[in-house]
N, C-alpha and C positions, 0 to 999 in steps of 0.2 A: 234979659238975654236967651236965646235959644240954646240948646243943650249942642248944634251943630255950630254955632257960631263960637262958642266956649271949647269944642274940640280943634276948632280950625284954630282958634289964637294959642291953645295948647301945643298944636302942632309947630307953630312959627317959633314959639319958646323953645320948645323941645329940638329943633333944626339951631336956633343960637346956639344952646348949650353944648350940641354935636360939634358945630364948627369951631367954638371956643374950647372946645376938649381937645379936640383935634388940633389945635394949635399949641397948645399948651404940652400936649404929648411930645413935641419937637426937641424939649428941652428938659435933661435931668433935673433941673431944680423944680418945676414945675409940671412933672410926669404925673405925680400922686393926684394934683389936684385937677389935672386933665381928665384923667382916668375917673375920678368922681363925678366932674361935670357931665361926662358921656355917660355915666350909667345914671344918674338922675334925670337925664335928658332921655333916657330910653324908659325909665320908669314913665314919666310923664305921657312919653308918646303910649305906652301899652294901655295907662288906664284912659287917657283920652279915646283910644280907638275901641274899648271894651263899652265906653259909655256911649259914643257916636252910633256904632253897630247895632242892629238887632239882633241880639244874642237866644240862640234857641236854648241853650242851656249850658251853666256855667260848672258844670261838674268837671267836665274832661278839662275845661281850661285850668279850673283850681288845680287839677291833679296834673296836669302840667308845670302850672307854677311851682307847685312844692318839688316834684321830682327834679326840676331844673335848677332850684335853689339849692337842694340837698347836695346835687352832683355839684355845683360851683363852688359851695362852700367845702367840700370833701377834696376836691381839686385843688383849690388854693391853698389848703392846709398838707396835703399829701404829696403833690407832685414837688419833685424836687428842681430848682432854679436850671440845670442842665437838660432837663426833660422839657422844658419849654416849647422848644420847636415842636415836638411832637402832640403836647396840648393843642398848638395852634392849629395843627394839621388836623385833629379831630375837630376843633372849633368850625373850621373852614367847610369840612364835612358836613358839619350839622348843619349850616348855614345854608349851604348849596340844597342838601335833601330837604330841609324846612321849605325853601322856595319852590322845590319841586311839587312837593304836596300842595303848597298854595296855590301852584298854578293848575294843577289838576282839577283841584277841588273848585275852581271857578267856571270848570263846563258843567256843573250841577246845578240846576234851578234856575238857571239863568240864560237869558237868547244870547248867543254868541256871534257877532261881527267880525267881520274881516280883521282888523286891529285886534281887538280883544284874542282872537284865535292867534294871531303873531304873537302877543307879549306871551300867551299862556305857553305856545310850543319854544318860545326862548327862554322861559324859566325852566320849563323841563328839560330841554337840551342843556344850557349852562350847568344848571343844578346837579344833572345826572352827571356830568363830566367832573365836575368840582367834587360831587360825593366820592364816587371810585377814585378818582385821582388823591384826592387827602388819605385815603384810607392804605394806597399803595405807598404813598409819602410816610406815613405814620411807621407801616410795617417796617418799610428801609431804615428810618430812624433809627427805631427801637431794636433793630436787627432781628425782626421776627419773622421775615423773608429770607429764605437761603439764597444761595448762588444761584444765578438762573441757568437752566440746563441748554447752553448755547454752545458750540465747538469754540476751543481757542479761546476761551475767557471772554468771548465778545459780548456785548452788552445788548444787543439786538439780534434778531434772527434775520438771514437774509430776505430782502424784500419787504421788511417790516415797513419801510415807509413807503410803499407802495399800497401794503393792505391799509395804511392809517390813511391814505390820502384817498381812498376806495371808501372805505368808511365814512369820511368826512362827506364826500359826494353822493354817497346813498343817504347819508343822514339831512343832508340839504334838500334833496327830492322829497325825500317822505316830510318833509317840513312845509315844503311847496304844496304837496298834494293835500296836507292838512288844513295848510288855511283857504285852499281851495273850497272842501267840504269839512268843515270844522264839527265835531262830532265827539261825545264823551267816549263813545265805543269806537271810534275810528281806528282801524287795525293801522294806519300810517302815524297814529299818536303813539302806540306800542312801540313800532319800529323805531320813532326818534329816541323813545325813553331806551329802548336796549341798546341800539347803536350809540349812544352817548354814554352809556355805562361802559361799553367794551372799549369806545375810544379813550375814556378817562385811564383807564388800567394802561390801554397800550402806549398812551401818551407819557406816560410817567413811568412805567416799568423800567425802560433801559436807563434811566438818569442815575447818576451816580451818587452815593450819602453826601458828598463834599459839595454838591450843587444845591441840595435839597432846600438850603435855606432863599434860594431864588425860586424855585419851584412853588414853596408855600407862600411866598409873597404874591405870586400869580397867581395862585388859586384863592387866595385871601381876596384878592381883585375879583375874580371869577363870581365869588359868591356874593360879592356887592352887586355887580351886574345883574347875576340871576335874581337878587332882591328887589333891585329897580324893576326889573320884568314884570316879576310878581306884584309890584304896586300898581305899575300901569294895569294889569289885569285885574286888580279888584278896586282901582281907582282910591288908593290909600296916597295920599300927598306926601305924609312923614316917611311912610317905607320907600318912596322914590327918591328924596331927599338925602337918607339914609345910605340907600344903596348906592348913589351915586356919588358921595364922598368915600365909601368904602371902595369902590371902585376905581376912582380916580386916585386915591391916596397909594392903593395898591399898584395903581401901573407905575406913577411915579416913582415910588420904592425900587419895584421891579428895574425902572429902566437905571436908575441909579447904581441897584447893586450890579446889573450889567455891565454898564461901564467900567466899575471898580474890576471886575473879571475878565475884562476885555474880551467880552461877547455882547450882540446885540440882542434886542427884543425879538427878532427873529428867531434866534436859534431855538429860544424858549418856547416860542409857539408852536414851532415845528420839531420839536424834541431834538435839537440839535446838539445838546449836552451829551457827554458820555461818550463823543466821537472825536473829544481832542486830542492831540497827539500825545504821547508820552514825554513828560521831562525828563530834562539831562541827568545823567546820573551824576550823582555827588562824589567828587574824587578827593582823595585828601585822608590826613591822619586825625583822630582825635585828638584835642589837648586837655586832657581833665585838669581840673583847677580846685584847690582846695578853699577851705571855709576862709583861713587866713590869707590867703592871695585874694579872694574876693572882696575880703573887708578894705586890703589895703590899697586896690584898685578903685572901690567906690570912694574911699577917704579922698584920694587924691582926683578923683574925678570933680569936672567943671561942668560937663554937659551929659544928664543921663537920659535916656528914652526908654520907657516901659511898653514892651510889645506883649500884650497879654494875649494866651493862648488857652487851649482846652484844658490843659493841665492846671493852669491857675486858677480857671473856672471851678473843675472838678474837685479841686483842695479848697475850694471856698477861701481862695487867699487875697481875696480884694482887700481887706481890712489890713492886713499885713502890710500889702504894696503901698497901701495909702500912708500907713505909718513910717515906712521906708521913704517915702519921697519926701515927708515932711521932715525926715533926719538930715534928708540928703540937701534940703531947701536950706535947713537951719545951719548946715554946713556952708553954705555959699556956692552950691551947686543948683543950675538950672535944669528942672525936671519937666518932662515931655512925656505924651503917653500916644502911641501908635496906636489907632483901634482901626481895624479893619472894617470896610463897611459890609462885608457879608460874614464872615466868622465872628465879629466883633459883637453881632446882634444876640 
């Protein structure tokens, strides 16, 4: 068999592993196996890609593999579970940035037709938005970004939506101009990159920290779409498949989370978050309860529902909660858990 045939068969195997891995991630009992299958699929795809393509030099590839492996190992060991959203935001930004560079590199050393120019500019556009948007999301979640200097505590300056619309129009115009006359030294391509980076900042910066999980899910989808566009640009089938899976899964998850928060997907796309009305003022007196009273209440309870929150996650109380649930079930109570689709992630 030829190397090209072996590579294509490996791509098919990797795609199957991606699909089954994604399916298994949907249930806690099989999530670990799903993650392992997806990692195996990615390893097969990378090896097949390196053997199928004509590599000029392996030194830089080896350096990238080593740095990525070290960073991934350290992150998995050192990053706390409560900091996972920030970690995912950085991963999204890394994926978008990688797609941006892959798209840009396609312009060198080969003849560019209109379709390739379109996929290249799409990878750069979406990758740029994902890059800076993810950085802002990370800064907000890690509280590295201070309060915005807007009057009256506003989350966006007056006319920001108009500015965002103008940026979007200018970016679309620049994309069209580049596709008409594609070139690696085209000023329109630099304009697309600059506008995309600015739009990523402008779109995410008004959004409150409580809405960040939805934004991260959307940025995850963007990184997948950017990877898919980069796959078309370099004619790599497995990159197209993997990017499509990530993009579709991210959009579906974003839609589910939006419904759980009584918002529409258009609110996310056009930075509608942060403009929500203030909730009602909570009235009434706090009624403290002693440990003994809590014990008697739980002992007499027939139906108990746990509602996990940030405090429980920060205290790493999941094991204690499970033990308490087992004790209540042994006492004859019916135990259930209310997991919020957004905050519960």
